[in-house]
C-alpha positions, 0 to 999 in steps of 0.5 A, a space after each residue: 500500500 503506497 503513501 497516498 492511500 495510507 494518507 487517504 485512510 488516515 484522513 478518512 478515519 480522522 474525519 469519522 472520529 471527529 464527526 462522532 465527537 461532534 455528536 457525542 460532546 455535551 459542550 457546544 464549544 468542544 463540538 464546534 472545534 471538532 466540527 472544524 476538524 471534521 470539515 478540514 479532514 474531509 477537505 484534505 481527502 478531497 484535495 488528495 483525490 484531486 478535487 482541489 477546488 472542492 477542498 478549498 471551497 469546503 475550508 473557506 465556506 464551512 470552516 470559515 463560517 463555522 463560528 457563525 453556525 455555532 452562534 446561530 445554534 446557541 441563539 436558536 436553542 436559547 443557551 445561556 451564553 454567559 458561562 460560555 464567555 467565562 474561562 475560555 482558557 479551559 478550552 485551550 487544550 482541545 484547541 491546541 490538539 485540533 490545531 496540531 492535528 490540522 498542521 500534521 494533515 497539512 504536512 501530510 498533504 505536502 508530503 503526498 504531493 512531493 513524493 507522489 506525482 499521481 493522485 489516488 484516481 485519474 484526474 478527469 480535469 487533467 485528462 480533459 486538459 482543462 482547469 479543475 474549476 472549468 471541468 467542475 462547472 461543466 459537470 455541475 451544469 450539464 450532467 448533474 444539473 438536477 441534483 444541483 438544483 434539488 440541493 439548492 432548493 433543500 438548502 433554501 427550505 432549510 434556511 427558511 425553516 431555521 428562521 421560522 424556528 428562531 422566530 418566537 415571541 418573548 415577553 417584555 419585548 416590543 414587536 412590530 405588526 406589519 399588517 396593523 401598520 399597513 391598515 393604519 389611517 390618517 384619522 387614527 393618528 391625527 385629530 383636527 381640533 378647531 378652537 376659537 382665536 383669542 383677541 388681544 387684550 
């Protein structure tokens, strides 16, 4: 078994173990750190397989926005964020472990590229003699157009559902009623009063 195959199995096993940790951790901060590690490991497997664009997009989109996702989940579940803000030093050991593991994965990717010129599978973009991004765009909008559109609809429905779940009435907070604002009339807000003028004394 060659080095790229061993690296692929190592990245895949790391991603699975980190994903199990995400759903088994009770601390939301630990779960978010392991979620970052899961995304990064999956991105490493894609880069190793020759899909550099997908790997970089996964890191930029998901790893870059994972803290926003974490804050959104905290806001949606009404978790008391005051204890989470206190004592972030206690999360430092796990953060260092995740950072070191990600550094090891980066070094492994560099080693695979230096030691082996051939990826795990034939690169379709290199075979067609076109850039990877061009090949991906042509495949998405020709051969896989229907799954691409279905995924877009599912993500849109998920966003709308998440917004509806977070929209709840809280006591002691003023809310606007757009329908009542649209039904308002000038006579409800303005009253004309006629008064007799007083002459000068």
